[in-house]
MDTraj code that builds the backbone (N, CA, C; nanometers):
import mdtraj as md
import numpy as np

residues = "MET ALA THR GLY ASP GLN THR ASP MET PHE SER ARG LEU LYS SER LEU LEU PRO ARG GLY TRP PHE PRO ASP SER THR PRO LEU LEU ASP GLY LEU LEU TRP GLY TYR SER GLN ALA LEU ALA TRP LEU TYR SER LEU TYR LEU PHE ALA GLN ALA GLN THR ARG ILE LYS THR ALA THR GLY GLY TRP LEU ASP ILE ALA ALA GLN ASP PHE PHE GLY ASN GLY LEU VAL ARG TYR SER GLY GLN SER ASP ASP SER TYR ARG ASN ARG ILE VAL ILE ASN ILE PHE ARG GLU ARG ALA THR ARG TYR GLY MET GLN ARG MET LEU THR ASP LEU THR GLY ARG ALA PRO LEU ILE VAL GLU PRO ALA ARG PRO SER ASP VAL GLY CYS LEU GLY VAL THR ALA ALA LEU GLY VAL SER MET LEU GLY SER VAL VAL THR PRO TYR GLN ALA PHE VAL THR VAL TYR ARG PRO SER ALA ASN GLY GLY ALA ASN TRP PRO GLY ILE ASN THR PHE ALA PHE GLY LEU ALA SER THR SER GLY LEU LEU PRO SER THR GLN LEU SER PRO THR VAL SER ASP ALA ASP ILE ILE ALA ALA ILE GLU ALA THR ARG PRO ALA ALA THR THR VAL TRP TYR ARG ILE SER ASN".split()
xyz = np.array([
    [0.0852, -0.1190, 0.0006],
    [-0.0006, 0.0005, -0.0005],
    [0.0883, 0.1233, -0.0010],
    [0.0677, 0.2107, -0.0957],
    [0.1412, 0.3341, -0.1032],
    [0.0492, 0.4522, -0.0658],
    [0.1098, 0.5586, -0.0176],
    [0.0350, 0.6744, 0.0208],
    [-0.0453, 0.7295, -0.0969],
    [-0.1763, 0.7404, -0.0766],
    [-0.2607, 0.8012, -0.1784],
    [-0.3209, 0.7034, -0.2765],
    [-0.2822, 0.5738, -0.2715],
    [-0.3437, 0.4783, -0.3646],
    [-0.4801, 0.4391, -0.3142],
    [-0.5496, 0.3520, -0.3916],
    [-0.6875, 0.3194, -0.3607],
    [-0.7015, 0.2491, -0.2256],
    [-0.6087, 0.1591, -0.1946],
    [-0.6110, 0.0893, -0.0659],
    [-0.5919, 0.1844, 0.0501],
    [-0.5014, 0.2778, 0.0341],
    [-0.4771, 0.3765, 0.1395],
    [-0.5991, 0.4636, 0.1599],
    [-0.6612, 0.5085, 0.0545],
    [-0.7793, 0.5913, 0.0664],
    [-0.8951, 0.5138, 0.1299],
    [-0.9067, 0.3853, 0.0962],
    [-1.0123, 0.3044, 0.1536],
    [-0.9943, 0.2928, 0.3076],
    [-0.8697, 0.2677, 0.3493],
    [-0.8449, 0.2560, 0.4952],
    [-0.8683, 0.3896, 0.5656],
    [-0.8371, 0.4987, 0.5023],
    [-0.8611, 0.6308, 0.5605],
    [-1.0105, 0.6587, 0.5762],
    [-1.0860, 0.6264, 0.4697],
    [-1.2294, 0.6501, 0.4780],
    [-1.2946, 0.5633, 0.5858],
    [-1.2524, 0.4383, 0.5923],
    [-1.3156, 0.3478, 0.6875],
    [-1.2806, 0.3841, 0.8326],
    [-1.1603, 0.4401, 0.8501],
    [-1.1195, 0.4813, 0.9863],
    [-1.1988, 0.6017, 1.0357],
    [-1.2636, 0.6724, 0.9457],
    [-1.3409, 0.7917, 0.9853],
    [-1.4844, 0.7575, 1.0278],
    [-1.5295, 0.6338, 0.9991],
    [-1.6646, 0.5927, 1.0375],
    [-1.6730, 0.5720, 1.1882],
    [-1.7801, 0.6131, 1.2520],
    [-1.7958, 0.5970, 1.3977],
    [-1.7960, 0.4475, 1.4343],
    [-1.7302, 0.4138, 1.5430],
    [-1.7231, 0.2770, 1.5906],
    [-1.8630, 0.2323, 1.6387],
    [-1.8997, 0.1096, 1.6045],
    [-2.0252, 0.0568, 1.6492],
    [-2.1413, 0.0760, 1.5535],
    [-2.1205, 0.1533, 1.4521],
    [-2.2301, 0.1767, 1.3577],
    [-2.2505, 0.0584, 1.2615],
    [-2.1444, -0.0116, 1.2321],
    [-2.1509, -0.1207, 1.1360],
    [-2.0877, -0.2455, 1.1946],
    [-2.1316, -0.3633, 1.1508],
    [-2.0705, -0.4883, 1.1971],
    [-1.9306, -0.5044, 1.1386],
    [-1.8616, -0.6141, 1.1761],
    [-1.7246, -0.6356, 1.1295],
    [-1.7202, -0.6637, 0.9801],
    [-1.8173, -0.7346, 0.9263],
    [-1.8208, -0.7645, 0.7843],
    [-1.9242, -0.6770, 0.7177],
    [-1.8750, -0.5905, 0.6304],
    [-1.9639, -0.4946, 0.5610],
    [-1.9328, -0.4918, 0.4117],
    [-1.9701, -0.5992, 0.3387],
    [-1.9337, -0.6035, 0.1959],
    [-2.0005, -0.4923, 0.1142],
    [-2.1247, -0.4576, 0.1429],
    [-2.1924, -0.3508, 0.0664],
    [-2.1279, -0.2162, 0.0939],
    [-2.0980, -0.1905, 0.2215],
    [-2.0334, -0.0642, 0.2566],
    [-1.8948, -0.0559, 0.1955],
    [-1.8225, -0.1694, 0.2034],
    [-1.6883, -0.1718, 0.1481],
    [-1.6893, -0.1437, -0.0037],
    [-1.7858, -0.1983, -0.0733],
    [-1.7961, -0.1760, -0.2152],
    [-1.8189, -0.0283, -0.2451],
    [-1.9031, 0.0356, -0.1667],
    [-1.9273, 0.1798, -0.1854],
    [-1.8010, 0.2607, -0.1563],
    [-1.7325, 0.2265, -0.0470],
    [-1.6114, 0.2989, -0.0117],
    [-1.4986, 0.2766, -0.1118],
    [-1.4922, 0.1570, -0.1711],
    [-1.3890, 0.1292, -0.2739],
    [-1.4084, 0.2202, -0.3951],
    [-1.5361, 0.2466, -0.4288],
    [-1.5634, 0.3366, -0.5411],
    [-1.5169, 0.4798, -0.5095],
    [-1.5495, 0.5252, -0.3890],
    [-1.5007, 0.6578, -0.3474],
    [-1.3470, 0.6612, -0.3447],
    [-1.2874, 0.5547, -0.2986],
    [-1.1429, 0.5485, -0.2855],
    [-1.0737, 0.5612, -0.4184],
    [-1.1310, 0.4979, -0.5190],
    [-1.0725, 0.5078, -0.6526],
    [-1.0721, 0.6516, -0.7033],
    [-1.1813, 0.7208, -0.6813],
    [-1.1882, 0.8635, -0.7224],
    [-1.0901, 0.9469, -0.6425],
    [-1.0782, 0.9236, -0.5145],
    [-0.9839, 1.0010, -0.4319],
    [-0.8394, 0.9722, -0.4690],
    [-0.8117, 0.8460, -0.5028],
    [-0.6737, 0.8113, -0.5430],
    [-0.6378, 0.8823, -0.6729],
    [-0.7326, 0.8909, -0.7662],
    [-0.7070, 0.9609, -0.8908],
    [-0.6830, 1.1101, -0.8638],
    [-0.7642, 1.1685, -0.7748],
    [-0.7472, 1.3106, -0.7420],
    [-0.6113, 1.3355, -0.6768],
    [-0.5679, 1.2421, -0.5923],
    [-0.4394, 1.2575, -0.5266],
    [-0.3234, 1.2490, -0.6294],
    [-0.3366, 1.1572, -0.7260],
    [-0.2353, 1.1479, -0.8280],
    [-0.2338, 1.2744, -0.9142],
    [-0.3486, 1.3332, -0.9375],
    [-0.3563, 1.4594, -1.0137],
    [-0.2905, 1.5713, -0.9331],
    [-0.3117, 1.5723, -0.8025],
    [-0.2500, 1.6709, -0.7157],
    [-0.0952, 1.6600, -0.7218],
    [-0.0431, 1.5356, -0.7161],
    [0.1000, 1.5148, -0.7238],
    [0.1568, 1.5619, -0.8586],
    [0.0820, 1.5330, -0.9657],
    [0.1256, 1.5730, -1.0993],
    [0.1280, 1.7264, -1.1095],
    [0.0221, 1.7912, -1.0608],
    [0.0151, 1.9370, -1.0663],
    [0.1256, 2.0003, -0.9824],
    [0.1534, 1.9418, -0.8693],
    [0.2590, 1.9943, -0.7810],
    [0.3950, 1.9842, -0.8526],
    [0.4179, 1.8754, -0.9235],
    [0.5478, 1.8584, -0.9931],
    [0.5659, 1.9598, -1.1048],
    [0.4561, 2.0023, -1.1668],
    [0.4658, 2.0972, -1.2807],
    [0.4955, 2.2389, -1.2373],
    [0.4954, 2.2663, -1.1080],
    [0.5227, 2.4032, -1.0601],
    [0.6713, 2.4286, -1.0473],
    [0.7566, 2.3310, -1.0680],
    [0.9005, 2.3494, -1.0555],
    [0.9707, 2.2981, -1.1825],
    [1.0683, 2.3699, -1.2296],
    [1.1396, 2.3319, -1.3504],
    [1.2057, 2.1949, -1.3323],
    [1.2572, 2.1674, -1.2161],
    [1.3305, 2.0435, -1.1904],
    [1.2429, 1.9217, -1.2049],
    [1.1100, 1.9374, -1.1878],
    [1.0209, 1.8220, -1.1956],
    [0.9136, 1.8345, -1.3032],
    [0.9068, 1.9463, -1.3730],
    [0.8060, 1.9639, -1.4768],
    [0.8331, 1.8707, -1.5960],
    [0.7282, 1.8320, -1.6642],
    [0.7417, 1.7408, -1.7754],
    [0.6555, 1.7885, -1.8932],
    [0.6881, 1.7371, -2.0124],
    [0.6036, 1.7580, -2.1295],
    [0.5833, 1.9056, -2.1589],
    [0.4587, 1.9361, -2.1941],
    [0.4230, 2.0735, -2.2306],
    [0.4377, 2.1729, -2.1181],
    [0.4303, 2.1257, -1.9942],
    [0.4465, 2.2172, -1.8814],
    [0.5892, 2.2660, -1.8708],
    [0.6845, 2.1843, -1.9093],
    [0.8235, 2.2309, -1.9119],
    [0.8420, 2.3339, -2.0225],
    [0.7741, 2.3166, -2.1364],
    [0.7792, 2.4148, -2.2433],
    [0.7207, 2.5486, -2.1968],
    [0.6129, 2.5430, -2.1178],
    [0.5507, 2.6628, -2.0669],
    [0.6460, 2.7378, -1.9736],
    [0.7209, 2.6630, -1.8894],
    [0.8189, 2.7253, -1.8007],
    [0.9255, 2.7965, -1.8806],
    [0.9721, 2.7335, -1.9889],
    [1.0720, 2.7969, -2.0730],
    [1.0157, 2.9203, -2.1415],
    [0.8888, 2.9160, -2.1805],
    [0.8213, 3.0303, -2.2411],
    [0.8144, 3.1475, -2.1442],
    [0.7881, 3.1178, -2.0162],
    [0.7812, 3.2239, -1.9167],
    [0.9160, 3.2963, -1.9006],
    [1.0251, 3.2226, -1.9051],
    [1.1564, 3.2825, -1.8863],
    [1.2156, 3.3449, -2.0135],
    [1.1977, 3.2766, -2.1251],
    [1.2723, 3.3158, -2.2437],
    [1.1834, 3.3499, -2.3648],
    [1.0529, 3.3439, -2.3516],
    [0.9685, 3.3679, -2.4673],
    [0.9924, 3.2630, -2.5724],
    [1.0146, 3.3053, -2.6967],
    [1.0435, 3.2112, -2.8040],
    [1.1954, 3.1924, -2.8265],
    [1.2743, 3.2384, -2.7291],
    [1.4177, 3.2320, -2.7460],
    [1.4815, 3.1008, -2.7087],
    [1.4047, 3.0094, -2.6500],
    [1.4629, 2.8818, -2.6086],
    [1.3574, 2.7722, -2.6258],
    [1.3301, 2.7382, -2.7482],
    [1.2289, 2.6354, -2.7747],
    [1.2922, 2.4993, -2.7754],
    [1.2112, 2.3986, -2.7568],
    [1.2601, 2.2611, -2.7500],
    [1.2962, 2.2129, -2.8927],
    [1.4095, 2.1424, -2.9042],
    [1.4501, 2.0860, -3.0321],
    [1.3535, 1.9715, -3.0668],
    [1.3436, 1.9410, -3.1910],
    [1.2599, 1.8305, -3.2380],
    [1.3116, 1.6995, -3.1765],
    [1.2240, 1.6294, -3.1041],
    [1.2589, 1.5026, -3.0444],
    [1.3410, 1.5135, -2.9205],
    [1.3613, 1.6348, -2.8671],
    [1.4461, 1.6512, -2.7480],
    [1.3715, 1.6032, -2.6242],
    [1.4395, 1.5302, -2.5371],
    [1.3807, 1.4742, -2.4179],
    [1.3603, 1.5826, -2.3128],
    [1.2788, 1.5522, -2.2107],
    [1.2553, 1.6484, -2.1023],
    [1.3839, 1.6789, -2.0263],
    [1.4632, 1.5743, -1.9960],
    [1.5848, 1.5932, -1.9191],
    [1.6844, 1.6822, -1.9939],
    [1.6992, 1.6588, -2.1254],
    [1.7899, 1.7423, -2.2027],
    [1.7416, 1.8865, -2.2124],
    [1.6118, 1.9053, -2.2321],
    [1.5568, 2.0392, -2.2423],
    [1.5645, 2.1121, -2.1082],
    [1.5384, 2.0371, -2.0005],
    [1.5469, 2.0962, -1.8649],
    [1.6879, 2.1438, -1.8391],
    [1.7866, 2.0690, -1.8818],
    [1.9251, 2.1079, -1.8624],
    [1.9573, 2.2381, -1.9353],
    [1.9076, 2.2495, -2.0586],
    [1.9251, 2.3734, -2.1351],
    [1.8590, 2.4947, -2.0638],
    [1.7409, 2.4735, -2.0105],
    [1.6727, 2.5813, -1.9404],
    [1.7511, 2.6280, -1.8195],
    [1.7946, 2.5345, -1.7358],
    [1.8655, 2.5712, -1.6122],
    [1.9976, 2.6400, -1.6483],
    [2.0699, 2.5876, -1.7487],
    [2.1952, 2.6510, -1.7881],
    [2.1727, 2.7968, -1.8322],
    [2.0678, 2.8208, -1.9081],
    [2.0439, 2.9551, -1.9586],
    [1.9903, 3.0495, -1.8525],
    [1.9245, 2.9982, -1.7520],
    [1.8756, 3.0850, -1.6439],
    [1.9932, 3.1409, -1.5673],
    [2.0924, 3.0598, -1.5391],
    [2.2069, 3.1026, -1.4595],
    [2.3287, 3.1390, -1.5439],
    [2.3088, 3.1532, -1.6726],
    [2.4218, 3.1825, -1.7616],
    [2.4731, 3.3269, -1.7413],
    [2.6036, 3.3396, -1.7476],
    [2.6647, 3.4746, -1.7434],
    [2.6314, 3.5487, -1.8710],
    [2.5945, 3.6758, -1.8544],
    [2.5536, 3.7562, -1.9706],
    [2.6251, 3.8934, -1.9650],
    [2.6148, 3.9643, -2.0768],
    [2.6654, 4.1008, -2.0857],
    [2.8164, 4.1098, -2.0632],
    [2.8876, 3.9982, -2.0911],
    [3.0322, 3.9981, -2.0821],
    [3.0864, 3.9256, -2.2056],
    [3.2128, 3.9464, -2.2322],
    [3.2785, 3.8787, -2.3446],
    [3.2759, 3.7262, -2.3228],
    [3.3092, 3.6847, -2.1987],
    [3.3101, 3.5412, -2.1698],
    [3.1687, 3.4820, -2.1826],
    [3.0687, 3.5596, -2.1366],
    [2.9308, 3.5117, -2.1466],
    [2.8880, 3.4885, -2.2889],
    [2.9253, 3.5792, -2.3786],
    [2.8932, 3.5644, -2.5205],
    [2.9682, 3.4429, -2.5793],
    [3.0969, 3.4317, -2.5469],
    [3.1773, 3.3215, -2.5992],
    [3.1225, 3.1867, -2.5514],
    [3.0857, 3.1795, -2.4249],
    [3.0355, 3.0533, -2.3693],
    [2.8989, 3.0170, -2.4328],
    [2.8112, 3.1131, -2.4499],
    [2.6805, 3.0844, -2.5079],
    [2.6944, 3.0394, -2.6534],
    [2.7776, 3.1065, -2.7312],
    [2.7927, 3.0676, -2.8731],
    [2.8601, 2.9330, -2.8835],
    [2.9531, 2.9016, -2.7940],
    [3.0176, 2.7706, -2.7979],
    [2.9181, 2.6613, -2.7637],
    [2.8362, 2.6839, -2.6594],
    [2.7357, 2.5839, -2.6205],
    [2.6344, 2.5669, -2.7326],
    [2.6034, 2.6754, -2.8028],
    [2.4990, 2.6677, -2.9067],
    [2.5461, 2.5935, -3.0316],
    [2.6692, 2.6244, -3.0751],
    [2.7168, 2.5683, -3.2005],
    [2.8167, 2.4533, -3.1839],
    [2.8731, 2.4423, -3.0664],
    [2.9764, 2.3389, -3.0453],
    [3.1126, 2.3829, -3.0946],
    [3.1252, 2.5075, -3.1388],
    [3.2513, 2.5617, -3.1914],
    [3.2758, 2.6985, -3.1304],
    [3.3956, 2.7216, -3.0821],
    [3.4288, 2.8475, -3.0176],
    [3.4338, 2.9605, -3.1200],
    [3.3727, 3.0728, -3.0933],
    [3.3742, 3.1875, -3.1852],
    [3.5069, 3.2646, -3.1740],
    [3.5316, 3.3459, -3.2727],
    [3.6481, 3.4349, -3.2703],
    [3.5974, 3.5750, -3.2380],
    [3.6398, 3.6263, -3.1261],
    [3.5960, 3.7608, -3.0805],
    [3.7159, 3.8526, -3.0765],
    [3.7071, 3.9643, -3.1470],
    [3.8157, 4.0616, -3.1542],
    [3.7623, 4.1999, -3.1155],
    [3.8223, 4.2594, -3.0134],
    [3.7922, 4.3963, -2.9760],
    [3.9116, 4.4827, -3.0237],
    [3.8861, 4.5742, -3.1149],
    [3.9962, 4.6546, -3.1722],
    [4.0739, 4.7334, -3.0684],
    [4.0086, 4.7704, -2.9582],
    [4.0767, 4.8509, -2.8561],
    [4.1358, 4.7648, -2.7443],
    [4.1385, 4.6340, -2.7647],
    [4.1901, 4.5440, -2.6606],
    [4.3271, 4.4909, -2.7031],
    [4.4349, 4.5292, -2.6362],
    [4.5682, 4.4900, -2.6796],
    [4.5886, 4.3374, -2.6850],
    [4.5255, 4.2633, -2.5980],
    [4.5440, 4.1170, -2.6005],
    [4.4823, 4.0532, -2.7242],
    [4.3928, 4.1251, -2.7925],
    [4.3325, 4.0756, -2.9171],
    [4.4154, 4.1148, -3.0396],
    [4.4662, 4.2363, -3.0389],
    [4.5334, 4.2884, -3.1598],
    [4.6834, 4.3137, -3.1381],
    [4.7289, 4.2987, -3.0138],
    [4.8715, 4.3236, -2.9889],
    [4.9031, 4.4703, -2.9886],
    [5.0311, 4.4994, -2.9717],
    [5.0757, 4.6399, -2.9785],
    [5.2218, 4.6381, -3.0240],
    [5.2628, 4.7432, -3.0865],
    [5.3958, 4.7488, -3.1471],
    [5.5048, 4.7317, -3.0413],
    [5.6000, 4.6454, -3.0696],
    [5.7107, 4.6222, -2.9807],
    [5.6843, 4.5196, -2.8728],
    [5.5637, 4.4680, -2.8689],
    [5.5307, 4.3688, -2.7660],
    [5.4905, 4.2358, -2.8275],
    [5.3726, 4.2307, -2.8884],
    [5.3255, 4.1058, -2.9450],
    [5.2892, 4.1160, -3.0930],
    [5.2932, 4.2375, -3.1435],
    [5.2448, 4.2567, -3.2817],
    [5.3518, 4.2217, -3.3843],
    [5.3072, 4.1773, -3.4997],
    [5.3981, 4.1531, -3.6114],
    [5.3164, 4.1642, -3.7384],
    [5.3709, 4.2355, -3.8376],
    [5.2962, 4.2535, -3.9610],
    [5.2653, 4.1207, -4.0263],
    [5.1400, 4.1046, -4.0689],
    [5.0994, 3.9789, -4.1315],
    [5.0569, 3.8724, -4.0320],
    [5.0706, 3.9035, -3.9023],
    [5.0321, 3.8050, -3.8004],
    [4.9209, 3.8599, -3.7134],
    [4.9421, 3.9710, -3.6523],
    [4.8408, 4.0284, -3.5621],
    [4.7359, 4.1059, -3.6382],
    [4.6209, 4.1205, -3.5757],
    [4.5147, 4.2008, -3.6356],
    [4.5360, 4.3459, -3.6026],
    [4.4830, 4.4307, -3.6859],
    [4.5009, 4.5751, -3.6709],
    [4.3999, 4.6282, -3.5711],
    [4.4509, 4.6968, -3.4688],
    [4.3641, 4.7498, -3.3661],
    [4.3387, 4.8983, -3.3836],
    [4.2521, 4.9508, -3.3010],
    [4.2199, 5.0947, -3.3090],
    [4.1559, 5.1366, -3.1782],
    [4.1979, 5.2491, -3.1280],
    [4.1386, 5.3039, -3.0050],
    [4.0262, 5.4007, -3.0343],
    [3.9988, 5.4228, -3.1633],
    [3.8902, 5.5153, -3.2006],
    [3.7596, 5.4382, -3.2186],
    [3.7591, 5.3136, -3.1893],
    [3.6352, 5.2336, -3.1992],
    [3.6065, 5.1665, -3.0652],
    [3.5840, 5.2468, -2.9618],
    [3.5555, 5.1877, -2.8288],
    [3.4199, 5.1184, -2.8263],
    [3.4095, 5.0254, -2.7372],
    [3.2818, 4.9542, -2.7137],
    [3.2313, 4.8840, -2.8387],
    [3.3240, 4.8358, -2.9191],
    [3.2874, 4.7626, -3.0398],
    [3.3661, 4.6315, -3.0445],
    [3.3089, 4.5321, -3.1147],
    [3.3764, 4.4050, -3.1282],
    [3.3378, 4.3427, -3.2612],
    [3.4278, 4.2624, -3.3114],
    [3.4029, 4.1856, -3.4351],
    [3.3978, 4.0379, -3.3964],
    [3.2871, 3.9750, -3.4258],
    [3.2632, 3.8360, -3.3819],
    [3.2424, 3.7503, -3.5048],
    [3.3215, 3.6442, -3.5145],
    [3.3019, 3.5424, -3.6190],
    [3.2463, 3.4177, -3.5524],
    [3.1265, 3.3796, -3.5938],
    [3.0620, 3.2613, -3.5360],
    [3.0592, 3.1502, -3.6397],
    [3.0924, 3.0304, -3.5966],
    [3.0965, 2.9186, -3.6876],
    [2.9715, 2.8284, -3.6693],
    [2.9100, 2.7970, -3.7775],
    [2.7909, 2.7097, -3.7700],
    [2.8302, 2.5726, -3.7184],
    [2.7340, 2.4970, -3.6600],
    [2.7668, 2.3643, -3.6099],
    [2.8203, 2.2717, -3.7193],
    [2.9135, 2.1866, -3.6830],
    [2.9663, 2.0923, -3.7785],
    [2.8677, 1.9799, -3.7976],
    [2.8414, 1.9455, -3.9213],
    [2.7474, 1.8354, -3.9521],
    [2.7821, 1.7800, -4.0878],
    [2.7584, 1.6504, -4.1058],
    [2.7913, 1.5889, -4.2333],
    [2.6746, 1.5922, -4.3304],
    [2.5542, 1.6274, -4.2831],
    [2.4391, 1.6355, -4.3725],
    [2.4188, 1.5069, -4.4476],
    [2.4219, 1.5136, -4.5801],
    [2.4053, 1.3944, -4.6618],
    [2.5355, 1.3442, -4.7186],
    [2.6453, 1.3608, -4.6410],
    [2.7744, 1.3197, -4.6917],
    [2.7773, 1.1696, -4.7201],
    [2.8479, 1.1317, -4.8266],
    [2.8702, 0.9921, -4.8652],
    [2.7440, 0.9231, -4.9150],
    [2.6365, 1.0001, -4.9351],
    [2.5134, 0.9448, -4.9925],
    [2.4969, 1.0018, -5.1335],
    [2.4880, 0.9186, -5.2345],
    [2.4745, 0.9714, -5.3715],
    [2.3369, 1.0340, -5.3934],
    [2.3322, 1.1465, -5.4645],
    [2.2065, 1.2083, -5.4960],
    [2.1427, 1.1454, -5.6204],
    [2.0129, 1.1666, -5.6358],
    [1.9401, 1.1043, -5.7450],
    [1.9953, 1.1482, -5.8804],
    [2.0337, 1.2747, -5.8906],
    [2.0820, 1.3272, -6.0169],
    [2.2320, 1.3088, -6.0382],
    [2.2974, 1.2345, -5.9476],
    [2.4409, 1.2127, -5.9637],
    [2.4688, 1.0859, -6.0392],
    [2.5862, 1.0805, -6.0999],
    [2.6234, 0.9645, -6.1814],
    [2.6349, 0.8364, -6.0964],
    [2.6686, 0.8539, -5.9663],
    [2.6945, 0.7348, -5.8814],
    [2.5673, 0.6690, -5.8334],
    [2.4522, 0.7392, -5.8457],
    [2.3296, 0.6847, -5.7907],
    [2.2916, 0.5544, -5.8581],
    [2.2807, 0.4480, -5.7777],
    [2.2353, 0.3186, -5.8280],
    [2.3454, 0.2364, -5.8927],
    [2.4666, 0.2891, -5.9002],
    [2.5734, 0.2140, -5.9637],
    [2.6643, 0.1539, -5.8569],
    [2.6274, 0.0338, -5.8109],
    [2.7047, -0.0366, -5.7084],
    [2.7300, 0.0518, -5.5874],
    [2.6381, 0.1446, -5.5623],
    [2.6548, 0.2346, -5.4485],
    [2.5284, 0.2340, -5.3667],
    [2.5437, 0.2293, -5.2357],
    [2.4293, 0.2267, -5.1457],
    [2.3568, 0.3604, -5.1505],
    [2.2260, 0.3548, -5.1630],
    [2.1466, 0.4788, -5.1589],
    [2.0364, 0.4619, -5.0575],
    [1.9771, 0.5704, -5.0174],
    [1.8714, 0.5637, -4.9169],
    [1.8021, 0.6972, -4.9043],
    [1.7004, 0.6988, -4.8210],
    [1.6213, 0.8202, -4.7955],
    [1.6672, 0.8752, -4.6600],
    [1.7025, 1.0022, -4.6575],
    [1.7477, 1.0673, -4.5365],
    [1.6384, 1.1573, -4.4811],
    [1.6236, 1.1616, -4.3471],
    [1.5246, 1.2536, -4.2915],
    [1.5657, 1.3970, -4.3105],
    [1.4659, 1.4846, -4.3176],
    [1.4958, 1.6273, -4.3379],
    [1.5782, 1.6862, -4.2261],
    [1.5656, 1.6281, -4.1036],
    [1.6399, 1.6804, -3.9895],
    [1.7907, 1.6611, -4.0084],
    [1.8305, 1.5635, -4.0892],
    [1.9729, 1.5422, -4.1119],
    [2.0268, 1.6372, -4.2165],
    [1.9404, 1.6869, -4.3013],
    [1.9821, 1.7766, -4.4097],
    [1.9774, 1.9226, -4.3682],
    [1.8994, 1.9555, -4.2662],
    [1.8902, 2.0948, -4.2195],
    [1.9531, 2.1053, -4.0812],
    [2.0209, 2.2177, -4.0515],
    [2.0886, 2.2324, -3.9224],
    [1.9897, 2.2490, -3.8100],
    [2.0277, 2.2009, -3.6922],
    [1.9431, 2.2182, -3.5730],
    [1.9553, 2.3592, -3.5174],
    [2.0645, 2.4267, -3.5505],
    [2.0864, 2.5647, -3.5055],
    [2.0877, 2.6564, -3.6278],
    [1.9923, 2.7452, -3.6343],
    [1.9813, 2.8349, -3.7469],
    [2.0636, 2.9613, -3.7244],
    [2.0829, 3.0378, -3.8322],
    [2.1522, 3.1670, -3.8188],
    [2.0749, 3.2590, -3.7261],
    [1.9426, 3.2505, -3.7296],
    [1.8605, 3.3347, -3.6417],
    [1.8893, 3.2998, -3.4937],
    [1.9117, 3.1723, -3.4618],
    [1.9465, 3.1358, -3.3279],
    [2.0783, 3.1958, -3.2840],
    [2.1741, 3.1978, -3.3761],
    [2.3057, 3.2548, -3.3458],
    [2.2958, 3.4041, -3.3214],
    [2.2202, 3.4719, -3.4073],
    [2.2027, 3.6177, -3.3887],
    [2.1315, 3.6487, -3.2565],
    [2.0323, 3.5688, -3.2235],
    [1.9615, 3.5890, -3.0966],
    [2.0535, 3.5702, -2.9768],
    [2.1471, 3.4735, -2.9863],
    [2.2429, 3.4486, -2.8781],
    [2.3348, 3.5684, -2.8622],
    [2.3775, 3.6257, -2.9750],
    [2.4648, 3.7439, -2.9672],
    [2.3910, 3.8620, -2.9015],
    [2.2678, 3.8827, -2.9437],
    [2.1880, 3.9924, -2.8866],
    [2.1590, 3.9712, -2.7384],
    [2.1437, 3.8423, -2.6999],
    [2.1117, 3.8148, -2.5600],
    [2.2305, 3.8370, -2.4673],
    [2.3514, 3.8312, -2.5198],
    [2.4695, 3.8463, -2.4350],
    [2.5479, 3.9742, -2.4642],
    [2.5023, 4.0563, -2.5597],
    [2.5718, 4.1811, -2.5921],
    [2.5438, 4.2846, -2.4844],
    [2.6487, 4.3445, -2.4298],
    [2.6266, 4.4511, -2.3293],
    [2.5543, 4.5700, -2.3930],
    [2.4814, 4.6415, -2.3118],
    [2.4081, 4.7582, -2.3612],
    [2.5084, 4.8658, -2.4063],
    [2.4671, 4.9448, -2.5037],
    [2.5467, 5.0566, -2.5551],
    [2.6772, 5.0083, -2.6224],
    [2.6788, 4.8866, -2.6740],
    [2.7932, 4.8385, -2.7476],
    [2.7495, 4.8010, -2.8898],
    [2.8468, 4.7927, -2.9797],
    [2.8219, 4.7532, -3.1171],
    [2.8979, 4.6246, -3.1467],
    [2.8269, 4.5241, -3.1943],
    [2.8901, 4.3990, -3.2282],
    [2.8713, 4.3723, -3.3780],
    [2.9826, 4.3645, -3.4486],
    [2.9805, 4.3328, -3.5907],
    [3.0025, 4.1829, -3.6013],
    [2.9098, 4.1100, -3.6568],
    [2.9233, 3.9661, -3.6569],
    [2.9262, 3.9104, -3.7980],
    [2.9891, 3.7942, -3.8079],
    [2.9979, 3.7235, -3.9340],
    [2.9744, 3.5756, -3.9058],
    [2.8838, 3.5114, -3.9762],
    [2.8538, 3.3692, -3.9555],
    [2.9148, 3.2888, -4.0674],
    [2.9970, 3.1933, -4.0308],
    [3.0733, 3.1195, -4.1297],
    [3.0593, 2.9687, -4.1061],
    [3.0896, 2.8913, -4.2087],
    [3.0931, 2.7451, -4.1959],
    [3.2290, 2.6970, -4.1443],
])
top = md.Topology()
chain = top.add_chain()
for i, resn in enumerate(residues, 1):
    res = top.add_residue(resn, chain, resSeq=i)
    for name in ("N", "CA", "C"):
        top.add_atom(name, md.element.get_by_symbol(name[0]), res)
traj = md.Trajectory(xyz[None], top)
């Protein structure tokens, strides 16, 4: 017997009846109470389910999507076929993610694409070097102190093989001693779009700064 199941509810209901009102054997009364117990057990399970949906750590299904909608709007939607545990991990990471810093932007773009971006601040010596210290013509990037609060960001799309090694219908190799097959559209299209990358940059860009970005393969 577990707390809140039909047997537990039956024993609770029967314990509330006044002593002496009924004999020891009450099959008709028991049948009536078992019906009530089933309804109460279902209500208790619904209560437990509703309680779990009030916390991100225990929410499931569409309720977890609603929690993400509350925090991020349309900025953190569930991937196609993504499990609750994987999606929950993404939500928690993004809630406590560092933002409005260079490291925060770098970390978010790396987590999003799986590839570290190249971030260059023209007024930052460690990015562009300086004459007599780390700079060398043809090696270091050209810096400038007249472009404060600006950065150039190169973001690389996620690595994926798409339809690699599969012959296309219009290719000469199709059907000639070469294995062919049908690939799902999810394998041919990236899971991270350019719009997702731009949104990540905007979400981590400090206010009153200018970020020039380039998205590359």
